N, C-alpha and C positions, 0 to 999 in steps of 0.2 A: 588613783594616778592621773591628774589633773589638777589645776590651781583653781579653789574655790574663792575667793576673793581677791580683786588685785585692788590696786590703790597708787594712784599720781597725786602725789602730794608736793604743791608748790608753795608753800606758807606754812606759818606755824599753827595757825586755826585748826585746820583742815588735821593737821597731825597730830597736836594732842585729843581730837575727837577719834583718830582711829587708833589711838595706843591703848593696847591689852587693858581689860578691866580686873584682871586676876592679881594674884600676889605678885607676878611680874613687871606692874603697871611701872613703879616708882624707879627699879632698874633700866628700865626702858627709856624713860626721861630724862635719867640720868646721864645715861650712855648718849644722849642726842641734845645734853643740854647746850651745849657749843656748836651744834649744826650751824652752819650760815645758810637760811632760808634765800639771803638776798643773790648768794652769788651760786645755789646750788637746788637739785631737788630731790623728791625721793620716789625712786619707781619700787613696789611690794606688792609680793605675794603670797598665799596659802598654799603651798606645795600637800598636795595627798599622794604621796608616793608609794605606800603600801610599808614605808619604814619606820620604826619606831622615833629614830630622832633626824638627823640628817641625812638624806640619801648620799648611797654610795658613787661616789665620783662625780658628786656636782659640780657643775663648771656651769657659767652664764658669761654672757657678753651683750654687752650695750652697743648699737648703731644708731648711727644718728643721719638718716637721708633727707638732707636739706630739700630735695628736689621735691617729694613728696609730702615734706613736714611731717617727719615721724618719727619718733624714736620706738627701736624693737628690742626688748630684752630676750636675749635667745636662753631659754634654758636645756639644760641636759642633765643627766644622771641615770644608772644602771638600773634597770626593770626590773622590779620586785620579785616578778613571774609570780604571782597568785602567793608571794608569801607572805601578807597581808599583816601586820601587826595588831594582836589583841587588843590594844589600847588604843585603836584607829586616833593615831595624834596627826598632828600635819606639823610643817616645818615651815617657819616664815622667814621668807629672805627678804632683806630691804637691800636694794643698789644704791647709792649717793651717783647720781650725775649732773654734769654741767646744768645751769637754770634753763628750765623747757620753757624756750619762747612761748607767748600766748598765739594760738592759732594751730600749733602741733600736738598731736595724738600722741598715745603709746600703746603698744602693740606688747604683749605678752606670748611667747612661744616655747610650747615645753614639749619637749621629745623626748620619751625614756627611750635608752639604748638597750639592746639584747646583750647579754654576758658576753665573753669572748672567750 
């Protein structure tokens, strides 16, 4: 129920190193072939939520805090409540943000919500 790997990618070289090494690699590269690293950065996280695919009601929001020089990616979804997927899969979430300036940090906040 947490994020395993986190990525802050500001240019193409680290992006190419972070792209999956499995059968989905070519599709990932194709989807991002026109991504402009001069204007944007990527925040990425592998979410182990307990679901087999996309977590239910996955929501995310990015906040820029100029005073503290920080981007925060807030992530929420409905808690799987111990109904763990037998495949133990993870969901890769990538979010495009305006180019992260030098000196800025990135935080990832994951908060599963209880079912209503």
